[in-house]
KOLLOLUM-76617 format. One record per residue: z, y, x of N, C-alpha, C in turn; residue in one letter; residue number from 1. Coordinates in nm, 4 decimals. Each point is the difference from the previous one (the first is absolute). Layout:
# KOLLOLUM-76617
n_c3;n_c2;n_c1;ca_c3;ca_c2;ca_c1;c_c3;c_c2;c_c1;rest;nr
Z;Y;X;Z;Y;X;Z;Y;X;A;NUM
...
# end
This chain:
# KOLLOLUM-76617
n_c3;n_c2;n_c1;ca_c3;ca_c2;ca_c1;c_c3;c_c2;c_c1;rest;nr
-3.1916;-2.1986;1.5193;0.0470;0.0969;-0.0272;0.1108;-0.0859;-0.0859;X;1
0.0933;0.0443;0.0285;0.1464;0.0020;-0.0775;-0.0122;0.0566;-0.1039;X;2
0.0788;-0.0080;-0.0875;0.0447;0.1400;-0.1170;0.1556;-0.0422;-0.0308;X;3
0.0637;0.0593;-0.0210;0.1846;0.0283;-0.0951;-0.0375;-0.0846;-0.1349;X;4
-0.1063;0.0775;-0.0307;-0.0110;-0.0369;-0.1548;0.0058;-0.1915;-0.0460;X;5
-0.0513;-0.0354;0.1219;-0.0472;-0.1615;-0.0422;0.1212;-0.0569;0.0836;X;6
0.1003;0.0465;0.0755;0.0827;-0.0445;0.0476;0.1569;-0.0503;-0.1529;X;7
0.0107;0.1077;-0.0578;0.0979;0.0130;-0.0580;-0.0609;-0.0445;-0.1445;X;8
-0.0840;-0.0574;-0.0435;-0.0541;0.0031;-0.1451;0.0038;0.1205;-0.0898;X;9
-0.0411;0.1185;0.0866;-0.0404;0.1490;-0.0148;0.1210;0.0711;0.0208;X;10
0.1053;-0.0006;0.0596;0.1130;0.0360;-0.0118;0.0026;0.0960;0.1216;X;11
0.0570;0.1457;0.0254;0.0024;0.0322;0.1426;0.1973;0.0134;0.0380;X;12
0.0070;-0.0629;0.0718;0.1458;0.0066;0.0340;0.0268;0.1170;0.0365;X;13
0.0673;0.0412;-0.0397;0.1098;0.1370;0.0234;0.1303;-0.0430;0.0103;X;14
0.0875;0.0589;0.0736;0.1237;-0.0762;0.1096;0.1100;0.1396;-0.0321;X;15
0.0877;-0.0048;-0.1502;0.0579;0.0864;-0.0578;0.1482;-0.0178;0.0683;X;16
0.0628;0.1610;0.0215;0.2153;-0.0681;0.0298;0.0062;0.1450;-0.0861;X;17
0.1330;-0.0641;-0.0878;0.0457;0.1276;-0.0612;0.1132;0.0222;0.0628;X;18
0.1369;0.0884;0.0374;0.1320;0.0269;0.0199;0.0426;0.0896;-0.0930;X;19
0.0910;-0.1215;-0.1009;0.0622;0.1274;-0.1156;0.1425;0.0253;0.0215;X;20
0.0389;0.0402;-0.1104;0.1294;0.0161;-0.0546;0.1126;-0.0931;-0.0547;X;21
-0.0677;-0.1167;-0.0304;0.0871;-0.1407;-0.0324;-0.0839;-0.0598;-0.0455;X;22
-0.0096;-0.1344;-0.0856;-0.0823;-0.1183;-0.0078;-0.0765;-0.0089;-0.2030;X;23
0.0659;0.1277;-0.0355;-0.0994;-0.0092;-0.1581;-0.0701;0.1146;0.0341;X;24
-0.1626;-0.0530;-0.0404;-0.1216;0.0414;0.0156;0.0379;0.1210;-0.0952;X;25
0.0344;-0.0276;-0.1023;0.0321;0.1096;-0.1427;0.0292;0.1047;0.0352;X;26
0.1650;0.0298;0.0583;0.0985;0.0541;0.0010;0.0444;0.0657;0.1650;X;27
-0.0713;-0.1062;0.1195;0.0198;0.0963;0.0975;-0.1145;0.0260;0.0471;X;28
0.0157;0.1556;0.0815;-0.0798;0.0540;0.0990;-0.0805;-0.0496;0.0710;X;29
-0.1201;0.0126;0.0159;-0.0685;-0.0845;0.1017;-0.0043;0.1645;0.0922;X;30
0.0129;-0.0483;0.1232;0.0118;0.1185;0.1460;-0.1151;0.0174;0.0926;X;31
-0.0434;-0.1683;0.0033;-0.1229;0.0324;0.0669;-0.0875;-0.1330;0.0438;X;32
-0.1226;0.0502;-0.0012;-0.1148;-0.1097;-0.0468;-0.0593;0.0154;0.1046;X;33
-0.0499;-0.1135;0.0763;-0.1446;-0.0049;0.0607;-0.0784;-0.0881;-0.0609;X;34
-0.1372;-0.0436;0.0862;-0.0989;-0.0349;-0.0086;-0.0964;-0.0279;0.0798;X;35
-0.0340;-0.1422;0.0379;-0.0648;-0.0299;0.1545;-0.1472;-0.0915;-0.0580;X;36
-0.0895;0.0688;-0.0081;-0.1535;-0.0425;-0.0713;-0.0629;-0.0967;0.0790;X;37
-0.0307;-0.0807;-0.0233;-0.0442;-0.1706;0.0957;-0.1514;0.0345;-0.0194;X;38
-0.0524;-0.0245;0.1371;-0.1527;-0.0035;0.0090;-0.0328;-0.0854;0.0416;X;39
-0.1311;-0.0924;0.0271;-0.0304;-0.1061;0.0817;-0.1120;0.0869;0.1005;X;40
0.0363;-0.0280;0.1273;-0.1649;-0.0657;0.1007;-0.1062;-0.0244;-0.0401;X;41
-0.0873;-0.0159;0.1184;-0.1348;-0.0791;-0.0371;0.0349;-0.1307;0.0398;X;42
0.1126;-0.0266;0.0243;0.0307;-0.1440;0.0376;0.0020;-0.0815;-0.0747;X;43
0.1156;0.0902;-0.1687;0.0888;-0.0796;-0.0423;0.0679;0.0438;0.0178;X;44
0.1249;0.0547;0.1033;0.0995;0.0298;0.0368;0.0593;0.1242;-0.1264;X;45
0.1271;-0.0251;-0.0109;0.0029;0.1201;-0.0846;0.1380;0.0597;0.1163;X;46
0.0186;0.1502;-0.0695;0.0417;0.1051;0.0780;0.0491;0.1138;-0.0869;X;47
0.1058;0.0611;0.0385;0.0493;0.0777;-0.1074;-0.1083;0.1536;0.0395;X;48
-0.0786;0.0577;-0.1055;-0.0325;0.1272;0.0152;0.0218;0.1377;0.0014;X;49
0.0780;-0.0301;-0.0595;0.0934;0.1594;-0.0306;0.1675;-0.0159;-0.0501;X;50
0.0657;0.0276;0.0268;0.1410;0.0433;-0.0348;0.0497;0.1313;-0.0690;X;51
0.0032;0.0326;-0.1836;0.0585;0.1062;-0.0043;0.1583;0.0005;-0.0311;X;52
0.0835;0.1165;-0.0115;0.1109;-0.0384;-0.0178;0.0290;0.1394;-0.0818;X;53
0.1168;0.0041;-0.0330;0.0538;0.1206;-0.1173;0.1356;-0.0168;-0.0257;X;54
0.1322;0.0992;0.0288;0.0947;-0.0191;-0.0427;-0.0014;0.0741;-0.1213;X;55
0.0941;-0.0068;-0.1065;-0.0090;0.0117;-0.1355;0.1063;0.0357;-0.0600;X;56
0.0029;0.1074;-0.0660;0.1111;0.1011;-0.1006;0.0175;-0.0904;-0.0922;X;57
0.1131;-0.0541;0.0178;0.0985;-0.0795;-0.1170;-0.0667;0.0457;-0.1608;X;58
-0.0167;-0.0356;-0.0481;-0.0504;0.0414;-0.1729;0.1452;0.0549;-0.0715;X;59
-0.0167;0.1043;-0.0947;0.1162;0.0367;-0.0587;0.0500;-0.1415;-0.0911;X;60
0.1717;-0.0193;0.0282;0.0500;-0.0729;-0.0401;0.0548;-0.1296;0.0910;X;61
-0.1087;0.0007;0.1113;0.0239;-0.0875;0.0859;0.1492;-0.0689;0.0516;X;62
0.0024;-0.1433;-0.0191;0.1034;-0.0203;0.0882;0.0009;-0.0567;0.1134;X;63
0.1202;0.0689;0.0961;-0.0634;-0.0529;0.1740;0.1566;-0.0315;0.0211;X;64
0.0067;-0.1174;0.0494;0.1021;-0.1122;0.0196;0.0564;0.0886;0.1416;X;65
0.1056;0.0429;0.0495;0.0350;0.0407;0.1120;-0.0253;-0.1219;0.1585;X;66
0.0135;-0.1638;-0.0587;-0.0288;-0.0807;0.0829;-0.1111;-0.0429;0.0211;X;67
-0.1765;0.0491;-0.0919;-0.0707;0.0208;0.0462;-0.0021;0.0666;0.1334;X;68
0.0093;0.1235;-0.0256;-0.0177;0.1133;0.0763;0.0563;-0.0603;0.1685;X;69
0.0869;-0.0832;-0.0166;0.0636;0.0400;0.1103;-0.0692;-0.1562;0.1019;X;70
-0.0169;-0.0970;-0.1286;-0.1401;-0.0875;0.0714;-0.1050;0.0221;0.0591;X;71
-0.0455;0.0774;-0.0995;-0.1784;0.0643;0.0792;0.0234;0.1312;0.0926;X;72
0.0995;0.0616;-0.0228;0.0322;0.1151;0.1291;-0.0655;0.1040;-0.0348;X;73
-0.0624;0.0407;-0.1525;-0.0332;0.0783;-0.0307;0.0900;0.1296;-0.0570;X;74
-0.0348;0.1188;0.0715;0.0946;0.1155;-0.0063;-0.1267;0.1004;-0.0871;X;75
0.1097;-0.0158;-0.1577;-0.0767;0.0736;-0.0828;-0.0339;0.1711;0.0070;X;76
0.0930;0.0314;0.0839;0.0086;0.1621;0.0516;-0.0809;0.0189;0.1326;X;77
-0.0814;-0.0822;0.0567;-0.0224;0.0287;0.0759;-0.1162;0.1023;0.0331;X;78
0.0235;0.1375;0.0525;-0.1639;0.0896;-0.0435;-0.1022;-0.0728;0.0059;X;79
-0.0017;-0.0874;0.1223;-0.1195;-0.0256;0.0327;-0.0528;-0.1798;-0.0728;X;80
0.0813;0.0046;-0.0542;-0.0434;-0.1579;-0.1247;-0.1200;0.1000;-0.1159;X;81
-0.0322;0.0893;-0.0170;-0.1147;0.1071;-0.0901;-0.0758;-0.1163;-0.0782;X;82
0.1034;-0.0351;-0.1291;-0.0362;-0.1086;-0.1061;-0.0708;0.1117;-0.0773;X;83
-0.1193;-0.1526;-0.0601;-0.0880;0.0742;-0.1153;0.0716;-0.0937;-0.1330;X;84
-0.1091;0.0587;-0.1004;0.0432;-0.0835;-0.1508;-0.0824;-0.0929;-0.0259;X;85
0.0809;-0.1059;-0.0266;-0.0112;-0.1339;-0.0239;-0.1885;-0.0066;-0.0754;X;86
-0.0704;0.1156;-0.0659;-0.1187;-0.0103;-0.0358;-0.0502;0.0234;0.1444;X;87
0.0190;0.1137;0.0677;-0.0427;0.0458;0.0974;-0.0267;-0.1275;0.1544;X;88
0.0679;-0.0690;-0.0420;0.0409;-0.1438;0.0881;-0.0956;-0.0769;-0.0329;X;89
-0.0369;-0.0521;-0.1297;-0.0333;-0.0901;-0.0712;-0.1501;0.0404;0.0496;X;90
-0.0570;0.0859;-0.0333;-0.1460;0.1018;0.0192;-0.0214;-0.0345;0.1632;X;91
0.0905;0.0996;0.0838;-0.0180;-0.0920;0.1217;-0.0022;-0.1207;0.0534;X;92
0.0478;-0.0960;-0.0491;-0.0359;-0.1247;0.0756;-0.1097;-0.1064;-0.1315;X;93
-0.0228;0.0923;-0.1576;-0.1125;-0.1223;-0.0052;-0.1183;0.0851;0.0234;X;94
-0.0262;0.1602;0.0194;-0.1525;-0.0034;0.0545;-0.0620;-0.0465;0.0880;X;95
0.0857;-0.0311;0.1191;-0.1015;-0.0721;0.1129;-0.0223;-0.1246;-0.0609;X;96
0.1217;-0.0517;-0.0382;-0.0185;-0.1420;-0.0906;-0.1585;-0.0402;-0.0157;X;97
-0.0335;0.1128;-0.1249;-0.1020;-0.0293;-0.0644;-0.1171;0.0331;0.0674;X;98
0.0122;0.0606;0.0686;-0.1084;0.0358;0.0882;-0.0765;-0.0719;0.0865;X;99
0.1249;-0.1302;0.0471;-0.0244;-0.0793;0.0982;-0.0274;-0.0969;-0.1285;X;100
-0.0167;-0.0421;-0.1593;-0.0202;-0.1113;-0.0699;-0.1541;0.0601;-0.0167;X;101
-0.0267;0.1054;-0.0240;-0.1692;-0.0049;0.0463;-0.0380;-0.0311;0.0662;X;102
0.0662;0.0448;0.1396;-0.0915;-0.0138;0.1089;-0.0316;-0.1362;0.0143;X;103
0.1091;-0.0599;-0.0360;-0.0122;-0.1707;0.0285;-0.0589;-0.1033;-0.1246;X;104
0.0235;0.0630;-0.1172;-0.0739;-0.0946;-0.1065;0.1111;-0.0621;-0.0239;X;105
0.1533;0.0235;0.0528;0.0816;-0.0804;-0.0732;0.0204;0.0380;-0.1264;X;106
0.1079;-0.1112;-0.1397;-0.0165;0.0184;-0.0926;0.1343;0.1306;-0.0793;X;107
0.1058;-0.0467;0.0837;0.1302;0.0269;0.0007;0.0812;-0.0187;0.1290;X;108
0.0689;0.1007;0.0402;0.0876;-0.0285;0.1053;0.1629;-0.1067;-0.0435;X;109
-0.0451;-0.0178;0.0798;0.1858;-0.1108;-0.0496;0.0892;0.0435;0.1156;X;110
0.1421;-0.0217;-0.0419;0.0959;0.0679;0.0766;0.0322;-0.1615;0.1105;X;111
0.0162;0.0242;0.1426;0.0598;-0.0362;0.0237;0.1607;0.0566;0.0802;X;112
0.1164;-0.1522;-0.0104;0.0863;0.0998;0.0244;0.1183;-0.0943;0.0323;X;113
0.0643;0.0129;0.0665;0.1721;-0.0942;0.0740;0.0773;-0.0110;-0.1294;X;114
0.0016;-0.1112;-0.0710;0.0530;0.0016;-0.1014;-0.0802;0.1223;-0.0915;X;115
-0.1340;-0.0111;-0.1047;-0.0300;0.0949;-0.0225;0.0216;0.0139;-0.1247;X;116
0.0527;-0.0696;-0.0933;0.0631;0.0171;-0.1260;0.1164;0.1447;-0.0090;X;117
0.0805;0.0399;0.1196;0.0600;0.1425;-0.0090;-0.1152;0.0894;-0.0158;X;118
-0.0787;-0.0303;0.0947;-0.1022;0.1217;0.0529;-0.0919;0.0435;-0.1323;X;119
-0.0545;-0.1423;-0.0546;-0.0841;0.0163;-0.1156;0.0404;0.0682;-0.1378;X;120
0.1675;-0.0433;-0.0125;0.0610;0.0607;-0.1248;0.0118;0.1551;0.0079;X;121
0.0112;0.0548;0.1096;0.0615;0.1341;0.0642;-0.1598;0.0941;-0.0205;X;122
-0.1186;-0.0897;0.0476;-0.0496;0.0656;0.0083;-0.0779;0.0156;-0.1850;X;123
-0.0020;-0.0333;-0.0885;-0.0383;-0.0280;-0.1031;0.1003;0.0570;-0.0799;X;124
0.1185;0.0485;0.0340;0.0650;0.0848;-0.0596;-0.0074;0.0986;0.0207;X;125
-0.0766;0.0904;0.1080;-0.0571;0.1164;0.0159;-0.0788;0.0044;-0.0878;X;126
-0.1061;-0.0767;0.0334;-0.1263;-0.0073;-0.0785;0.0062;0.0693;-0.1039;X;127
0.1102;-0.0738;-0.1252;0.0296;0.0017;-0.1319;0.0866;0.1661;-0.0088;X;128
0.0495;-0.0072;0.0804;0.1036;0.1434;-0.0097;-0.0857;0.1576;-0.0022;X;129
-0.1281;-0.0429;0.1142;-0.1036;0.1187;0.0323;-0.1311;-0.0286;-0.1288;X;130
-0.0211;-0.0999;-0.0227;-0.0451;-0.0334;-0.1213;-0.1627;0.0028;0.0604;X;131
-0.0157;-0.0846;0.1180;-0.0873;0.0007;0.0756;-0.1313;-0.1180;-0.0533;X;132
-0.1427;0.0886;0.0201;-0.0701;-0.0831;-0.1172;-0.0865;-0.1323;0.0808;X;133
-0.0037;0.0415;0.1194;-0.1336;-0.0797;0.1105;0.0784;-0.0482;0.0729;X;134
0.1074;-0.0929;-0.0368;0.0633;-0.0586;0.1020;-0.0702;-0.1376;0.0804;X;135
-0.0242;0.0189;0.0973;-0.0737;-0.0760;0.1058;-0.0034;-0.1778;0.0024;X;136
0.1567;-0.0123;-0.0180;0.0625;-0.1220;0.0514;0.0185;-0.0890;-0.1291;X;137
0.0103;-0.1368;0.0492;0.0207;-0.0703;-0.1525;0.1485;-0.0036;0.0113;X;138
0.0054;-0.0003;-0.1576;0.1627;0.0381;-0.0325;0.0747;-0.1055;-0.0013;X;139
-0.0218;-0.1005;0.0915;0.0972;-0.1265;-0.0248;-0.0407;-0.0739;0.0791;X;140
-0.1069;-0.0186;0.0462;-0.0403;-0.1284;0.1492;0.0296;0.0792;0.1225;X;141
0.0812;-0.0667;0.1191;0.0369;0.0604;0.1610;-0.0333;-0.1299;0.0488;X;142
-0.0369;-0.0004;0.1774;0.0613;-0.0165;0.0715;0.1498;-0.0038;0.0272;X;143
0.0108;-0.0843;0.0647;0.1658;0.0074;0.1001;0.0154;-0.1230;0.1039;X;144
0.0219;0.1554;0.0906;0.0302;0.0016;0.1645;0.0886;-0.1406;-0.0026;X;145
0.1328;0.0459;-0.0567;0.0961;-0.1199;-0.0017;-0.0513;-0.1441;-0.0014;X;146
-0.0746;-0.0679;-0.1213;-0.0566;-0.0830;0.0097;-0.0873;-0.0543;0.0945;X;147
-0.1041;0.0737;0.0377;-0.0720;-0.0040;0.0817;0.0668;-0.0214;0.1593;X;148
0.1175;0.0210;0.0188;0.0430;0.0324;0.1103;0.0659;-0.1226;0.0430;X;149
0.0843;-0.0473;-0.1412;0.0829;-0.0845;-0.0176;-0.1451;-0.1973;0.0595;X;150
-0.0867;0.0367;-0.0654;-0.1120;-0.0844;0.0242;-0.0517;0.0507;0.1570;X;151
-0.0159;0.0966;0.0470;-0.0726;-0.0243;0.1346;0.0913;-0.0474;0.0930;X;152
0.1578;0.1418;-0.0173;0.0550;-0.0306;0.1289;0.1069;-0.0602;-0.0432;X;153
0.0719;-0.0383;-0.1302;0.0844;-0.0239;0.0165;0.1464;0.1088;-0.0254;X;154
-0.0133;0.1207;-0.0216;0.0629;0.1292;0.0024;-0.0651;0.0613;-0.1680;X;155
0.1347;0.0497;-0.0680;-0.0799;0.1067;-0.1089;0.1157;0.0209;0.0115;X;156
0.0566;0.0696;0.0904;0.0847;0.1274;0.0376;-0.1254;0.1172;0.0784;X;157
-0.0436;0.1221;-0.0724;-0.1134;0.1269;0.0742;0.0075;-0.0299;0.1329;X;158
0.1277;-0.0207;0.0803;-0.0258;0.0693;0.1439;0.0428;-0.1378;0.0296;X;159
-0.0107;-0.1107;-0.0424;0.0208;-0.1421;0.0680;-0.1450;-0.0282;0.0294;X;160
-0.1110;0.0014;-0.1649;-0.0629;-0.0308;0.0178;-0.1278;0.0671;0.0810;X;161
0.0110;0.1287;0.0183;-0.0638;0.0890;0.0924;0.0144;-0.0171;0.1283;X;162
0.1009;-0.0088;0.0495;0.0423;-0.0700;0.1682;-0.0366;-0.1454;-0.0100;X;163
-0.0092;-0.0622;-0.0823;-0.0481;-0.1501;-0.0090;-0.1423;0.0045;0.0810;X;164
-0.0630;0.1240;-0.1507;-0.1618;0.0246;0.0941;-0.0658;0.0265;0.0963;X;165
0.1075;0.0764;0.1133;-0.0051;0.0604;0.1251;-0.0398;0.1401;-0.0232;X;166
0.0493;0.0306;-0.1053;-0.0161;0.1543;-0.0435;0.1592;0.0832;0.0500;X;167
-0.0422;0.1491;0.0382;0.1039;0.0256;0.0106;0.1178;0.0473;-0.0899;X;168
0.0999;0.0181;0.0310;0.0853;-0.0004;-0.1113;0.1220;0.1541;0.0563;X;169
0.0213;0.1177;-0.0904;0.0993;0.1057;0.0387;0.0720;-0.0769;-0.1109;X;170
0.1530;0.0125;0.0559;0.1166;-0.0179;-0.1142;0.0060;0.1514;-0.0896;X;171
0.0427;0.0806;0.1518;-0.0079;0.1480;-0.0717;-0.0651;0.0493;-0.0373;X;172
-0.1768;-0.0409;-0.0678;-0.0470;0.0634;-0.0364;-0.0539;-0.0566;-0.1564;X;173
0.0880;-0.1041;-0.0087;-0.0154;-0.1027;-0.1196;0.0397;0.1008;-0.1504;X;174
-0.0389;-0.0453;-0.0701;0.0609;0.0425;-0.1755;-0.0361;0.1337;-0.0260;X;175
-0.1371;0.0385;0.0663;-0.0431;0.1239;-0.0097;-0.1615;-0.0767;-0.0895;X;176
-0.0170;0.0882;-0.0870;-0.1245;-0.0726;-0.1056;-0.1172;-0.0502;0.1212;X;177
-0.0247;0.1381;0.0811;-0.1114;0.0024;0.0655;-0.0101;-0.1444;0.1407;X;178
0.1224;0.0331;0.0687;0.0421;-0.1072;0.0980;-0.0181;-0.1493;-0.0693;X;179
0.0772;-0.0176;-0.1055;-0.0384;-0.1464;-0.0537;-0.1330;-0.0280;-0.0684;X;180
-0.0568;0.1267;-0.0295;-0.1482;-0.0528;-0.0632;-0.0623;-0.0863;0.0924;X;181
-0.0211;0.1162;0.1378;-0.1008;-0.0212;0.1003;0.0444;-0.1486;0.0597;X;182
0.1276;-0.0535;0.0152;0.0465;-0.1452;0.0914;-0.0331;-0.0899;-0.1641;X;183
0.0024;0.0013;-0.1040;-0.0425;-0.1070;-0.0863;-0.1871;0.0033;-0.0369;X;184
-0.0276;0.1082;0.0275;-0.1167;-0.0024;0.0567;-0.0730;-0.0812;0.1008;X;185
0.0957;0.0677;0.1045;-0.0767;-0.1197;0.1450;0.0434;-0.1385;-0.0418;X;186
0.1203;-0.0164;-0.1051;0.0273;-0.1627;0.0325;-0.0889;-0.0289;-0.1373;X;187
-0.0701;0.0501;-0.0806;-0.0633;-0.0629;-0.1086;-0.1242;-0.0293;0.0997;X;188
-0.0876;0.1392;0.0579;-0.1001;-0.0510;0.0630;-0.0189;-0.1243;0.1329;X;189
0.1286;-0.0171;0.0596;-0.0026;-0.0747;0.1139;0.0307;-0.1326;-0.0702;X;190
0.0197;-0.0209;-0.1090;-0.0031;-0.1600;-0.0506;-0.1152;-0.0054;-0.1110;X;191
-0.0197;0.0683;-0.0381;-0.1937;0.0119;-0.0384;-0.0722;-0.0671;0.1072;X;192
-0.0137;0.0887;0.1262;-0.0516;0.0024;0.0748;-0.0097;-0.1790;0.0797;X;193
0.1422;-0.0151;0.0393;0.0128;-0.1397;0.0165;-0.0620;-0.1294;-0.0447;X;194
0.0037;0.0512;-0.1936;-0.0177;-0.1008;-0.0577;-0.1926;-0.0104;0.0280;X;195
-0.0327;0.1212;0.0087;-0.1600;-0.0149;0.0438;-0.0021;-0.1047;0.1247;X;196
0.0603;0.0698;0.1259;-0.0527;-0.0793;0.0868;0.0492;-0.1701;-0.0343;X;197
0.0736;-0.0368;-0.0904;0.0794;-0.1360;0.0200;-0.1459;-0.0592;-0.1373;X;198
-0.0206;0.0813;-0.0594;-0.1085;-0.0611;-0.1698;-0.1516;0.0286;0.0271;X;199
-0.0644;0.1403;0.0602;-0.1094;0.0438;-0.0063;0.0487;0.1091;-0.1465;X;200
0.0873;-0.0215;-0.0512;-0.0113;0.1016;-0.1465;0.0239;0.0955;0.0192;X;201
# end
């Protein structure tokens, strides 16, 4: 019986992507967040268990660079966007993560991201702003699919690494938190599962 708690030293991998109003986690808005929780099957292969996503209302006084909106394609005035507060978004993401931690006997979640220092900085900033007391994530450790993609496929750009792994990529859907999270998660799973085939680990 394979257990994910034994594969990553007690960590539960959770892929996170954020779309923001800029590059400064303390001053710039976080506009979208998504999380893909990773699970393990009976053969020791990892896959996406579920993906949770939320559009977020910018916090009071948040800075939003027009160039960031142009890059992501986010329309803050879109009536279908239905944003929720930062606190609600954190709770929406963290509740299923905490449930999976209990179900798998993992000690903490670890953020998996493509250049994850960016995503982790915004996640930590939101946690601090809403004064969230039960953060399931390790505060500074992470897994980086840019590094893993460079190792496995010689590609560090997400789109190129995903395609090199034989995974479909739709450029028109890119730069939404949910799509990028799912593709990053698929890439992470592909690399870890190939490593298992090669090494048995």
